[in-house]
Structure formats: structure tokens, C-alpha cells
C-alpha positions in Angstrom: 122.6 133.2 111.7 120.6 131.2 113.3 122.2 127.5 112.9 125.5 128.9 113.6 124.3 130.7 117.2 123.0 127.4 117.7 126.0 125.6 117.2 127.8 128.6 119.4 125.6 127.9 122.0 126.3 123.9 122.0 130.2 125.2 121.7 130.0 126.9 124.7 127.8 124.4 126.8 129.8 121.5 126.2 133.7 123.0 125.7 133.3 126.2 127.6 130.7 124.8 130.5 128.3 127.8 130.3 125.9 128.2 133.0 122.0 127.8 132.4 121.5 131.4 133.0 124.4 132.8 130.7 123.5 130.2 127.9 119.7 131.9 128.0 121.0 135.3 128.4 123.3 135.0 125.2 120.2 133.1 123.4 117.9 135.8 124.0 120.5 138.6 123.1 121.9 136.6 119.4 118.3 135.8 118.4 117.5 139.5 119.1 120.3 140.3 116.7 119.5 138.0 114.1 115.8 139.2 113.9 116.7 142.4 113.1 118.5 141.0 110.4 116.5 137.9 109.7 117.5 137.5 105.9 121.7 138.4 106.3 124.0 135.6 106.1 127.1 135.6 108.8 129.6 136.6 105.9 127.5 140.1 105.2 127.5 141.1 108.5 129.8 144.0 109.3 130.3 146.5 112.0 128.0 149.5 110.4 125.0 146.9 111.2 126.0 146.0 114.7 126.2 149.8 115.2 122.5 150.3 113.4 121.8 147.5 115.8 122.7 149.2 119.0 121.4 152.6 118.1 117.9 150.7 117.5 118.3 149.2 120.9 119.3 152.7 122.7 115.7 153.7 122.3 114.1 151.2 125.3 117.4 149.9 126.5 120.0 150.7 129.5 123.5 151.1 128.9 124.5 148.2 130.7 121.7 145.8 128.6 123.4 147.3 125.4 126.8 146.5 127.0 125.7 143.0 127.6 124.1 142.3 124.1 127.4 143.7 122.5 129.2 141.0 124.5 127.5 138.2 123.3 127.9 139.5 120.1 131.4 139.8 120.2 131.8 136.5 121.7 129.9 134.8 119.0 131.8 136.7 116.0 134.8 135.7 117.3 133.7 131.9 117.9 132.8 132.6 113.9 136.2 133.5 112.9 137.7 130.8 115.3 135.6 128.1 113.0 136.1 129.9 109.5 132.9 131.6 109.5 134.3 134.7 109.2 138.0 136.5 108.3 137.6 138.5 111.1 135.0 140.0 113.7 133.5 143.0 112.8 132.6 143.6 116.5 136.4 144.4 117.0 135.9 148.1 115.8 133.0 148.4 117.8 133.9 150.2 121.2 132.0 148.7 124.6 129.7 151.4 125.9 131.1 153.8 129.0 129.1 152.4 131.7 128.7 153.6 135.3 130.1 152.6 138.1 128.4 152.4 141.0 129.5 150.8 144.6 128.1 147.2 145.3 125.8 148.0 148.3 127.2 145.9 151.2 125.7 145.6 154.7 126.9 146.6 158.1 128.1 143.9 160.5 124.7 144.6 162.7 122.8 143.8 159.7 124.6 141.0 158.2 124.5 139.7 162.1 120.8 139.9 162.1 119.8 138.1 158.8 121.7 135.2 160.2 119.1 134.5 162.6 116.3 132.5 160.9 114.6 129.7 163.0 114.8 127.4 159.6 117.6 125.0 159.6 118.4 125.1 155.9 117.9 129.1 155.9 120.2 129.6 158.7 123.0 127.2 157.1 122.4 128.9 153.5 122.7 132.7 155.0 125.5 131.4 157.2 127.5 129.9 154.2 126.5 132.9 152.0 127.8 135.4 155.0 131.0 133.2 156.0 132.3 132.3 152.4 130.9 135.2 150.0 130.4 132.5 147.4 127.9 133.4 144.8 124.3 132.0 144.5 124.9 129.8 141.5 127.7 128.0 143.3 126.0 127.6 146.3 122.7 126.0 144.9 125.0 123.6 142.9 126.9 122.6 146.2 127.3 119.0 146.8 127.8 116.9 150.1 131.1 115.9 149.2 132.3 119.6 148.5 131.8 120.6 151.9 134.6 119.3 154.8 132.8 120.0 158.1 136.2 119.0 160.0 138.4 121.1 158.0 135.8 123.8 158.1 136.2 124.4 154.4 134.1 124.5 151.7 135.6 123.4 148.0 133.5 125.7 145.5 133.4 125.3 141.6 133.7 128.7 140.4 133.1 129.7 137.0 135.3 128.4 133.9 135.2 125.1 136.3 137.6 126.9 138.5 138.2 125.2 141.9 138.9 127.0 144.8 139.0 126.1 148.9 137.4 128.6 151.0 137.4 128.8 154.9 134.1 128.9 157.1 133.8 129.6 160.5 132.7 127.2 163.7 128.7 129.1 164.1 128.3 128.4 160.0 129.9 124.6 160.6 127.1 124.3 163.3 124.8 125.2 161.0 125.9 123.1 158.2 126.2 120.1 160.8 122.7 120.2 161.7 121.4 120.8 158.7 123.2 117.5 156.9 122.0 115.5 160.1 118.4 116.3 158.9 119.1 115.3 155.2 117.4 111.8 154.3 120.4 110.9 152.0 123.8 112.3 152.2 125.5 110.6 148.9 128.7 112.5 148.4 127.1 113.9 144.9 123.3 115.0 146.4 122.7 118.8 147.0 123.3 120.4 150.1 120.7 122.5 149.9 117.6 121.2 148.4 113.9 122.4 148.1 110.5 120.8 148.7 111.1 117.6 146.5 114.6 117.1 147.7 116.4 118.2 144.7 118.6 120.7 144.4 117.1 124.1 145.7 116.0 126.9 142.8 118.1 130.1 142.2 114.5 132.1 142.3 113.9 130.7 145.9 117.0 131.7 147.1 116.7 134.7 146.0 112.6 135.3 147.5 113.9 133.5 150.4 116.9 136.2 151.4 114.8 139.1 150.5 112.1 137.9 152.8 114.3 137.6 155.6 115.8 141.1 154.7 112.2 142.7 155.0 111.6 140.9 158.3 115.6 142.1 159.2 114.3 146.1 158.3 117.2 145.9 155.9 117.8 149.2 154.0 117.0 148.5 150.1 116.2 145.3 148.4 118.2 142.4 149.8 119.5 139.9 147.6 122.4 137.3 147.8 125.0 138.9 146.2 125.0 141.8 149.4 126.5 139.1 151.3 129.6 138.7 148.7 129.9 142.4 149.2 129.6 142.1 153.1 131.9 139.0 153.1 134.8 141.1 151.1 133.9 144.5 152.9 134.1 143.0 156.5 137.0 141.1 156.2 139.3 143.9 154.8 138.0 146.3 157.6 139.2 144.1 160.0 142.7 143.7 158.5 142.5 140.7 155.8 144.7 141.4 152.9 143.3 141.7 149.3 145.0 139.0 147.7 143.6 136.8 150.2 140.2 138.2 149.4 140.3 137.8 146.0 141.9 134.1 146.1 138.5 133.6 148.1 136.1 135.3 145.9 137.5 133.7 143.1 138.4 137.0 141.2 140.5 136.7 138.0 141.5 140.7 138.9 142.2 142.0 141.8 140.6 145.3 140.8 137.4 143.3 140.6 137.7 142.4 144.1 138.7 146.4 144.8 135.4 147.3 143.5 133.5 144.9 146.0 134.9 146.1 149.2 133.3 149.4 150.8 135.4 150.7 153.3 134.1 154.0 155.0 136.1 157.1 155.2 136.4 157.0 158.9 137.9 154.3 158.7 140.0 154.8 156.0 141.5 158.0 157.8 142.0 155.7 160.8 144.5 153.1 159.1 146.1 155.9 157.2 146.6 157.7 160.8 148.0 154.2 162.0 150.4 153.0 159.7 151.8 156.7 157.6 155.3 157.0 159.3 154.8 160.9 159.1 151.1 160.4 160.3 152.1 158.2 163.6 155.0 161.2 164.4 152.0 163.6 164.7 
């Protein structure tokens, strides 16, 4: 199977524009599957093999990890069907593991404001942009000068599947970005906005560590990571009256149900909105 796995990953990178992070995860998951059946030909793999592999994983892996591995196997076997290595995919006979759906942790408005106060020019602009736009960390680190329109206060984001979307940002974010860009030695259109110590595109791990450190300084409850800004962006917009469809567009979600999970509206707010909006509640 190994040569086919390599071909599959090359296809995903070149044709489907798979991210480096996803590529590494797929490589790990599929290599683990192949290693469990080291001598098996792809034509001999059936749904019982997949069930056996998942049962083996159950001892040491969480359900979410098993689901991710099954997703990688499913994608690989469907590609094998597409390329005529298989007639049908045995993974289609396997149900996805049932995953718990905990609500994502957001931030209060006060917590978000406290995090937007770094003295460092780069860090200030980075955190302001995360909270102002709700963009993913992968979208932020790959952001180029040409994608930021300061006059229109819009960032042109290249999201999953190479889908482009426009997201506005506010005056404070504009001011922080202007200060940062003025300090950059190279502002060619293709050069990155956020850079590491060597002037190259900032590393995802650096951003995660930086945001975590600022979270500790601000006394944020729980571990602070960049994705919490994305949840906060969606939740705070919705609580301020923004349309859910508009939030979905700005987040780049394919499904409105995904956006709904990102928005944590507390019960007091829901009751106020209900009393304000429902005809009988208004009569009362």
C-alpha cells in the first residue's frame, strides 16, 4: 500500500492544495494503517480489516483520534476507487465513531480586550487581527502584504480549499497593522505580513506559544490558544446583533451548523432577546 499512499498524498498536495499540517497528519495515520497490515495488497483490504484496525486503536486512542484516522483511510480508499485501484471502498461500510460535541471555549469581551494590549508592535497587530477577523491561524501566518487593504479596511483571506473571502477589520486593527507594516524592511506584495526573527513567515508554533504567554499574563481561565479568538469573534458579533449568515461568510464555513457551534450565547442574553423579540413576550 505504501507507494499508493505516497501517490495519494502527492495528489492531495498538488490538486487539492492540502495544507502541510493535514499532509503530516494523513501521512502518520495512513502509515500506521499500512504498518498494521504490512504485507496486504490494496485489493485485499476489506471492511473487516478496517474494523480490526479501529479496535486495535481503541485501547490507546480517544474517539476523536480514531475518527480522524478513519477519515484519512476513507479519503485514501475513495481515491483508490477514483484511480481504479479498487472497485468500491470498504470504508463506506464503516460508520463514523460517535463524537462528543463539547461547546468550544470562547472569551469574554473584557478578556479579549485585555489580550489586545501587547507592547510589541508585531504581537499587537497579530492579536488585533485574530480578534478583529476571526481568521484561522494557518490563514494568518500565510497572509501576504497584497492581501491587506488598509484603505478599505479589508483582508483578503485564502481559506480551506483555496476559497477566497473578504473580511473587514476595525479602526484599531488598521492602526496596529499600519504601525507594523511601517517597520517592515520589505513590503513587496508577496512578502509576509507577520514574520519571525529571520524575516521569514512566522511559524504557527511561535504564534501559539506567544498567544499562550499573553493569555497567562492576562489571567485568562484555561489554556489560551489562537482558535479561541475565532470563537470569540463569532460569539461577540452574534451577541451584538450580527446576522448568522454574515458571520458564516466571514469565518469561511461551508455549513451554517458549524458557525452555530462557534457562537456561545449565554442564557441571560437569549432570554433578553426572546423577551424583546417574541410577540407574546413583548405584550407581557
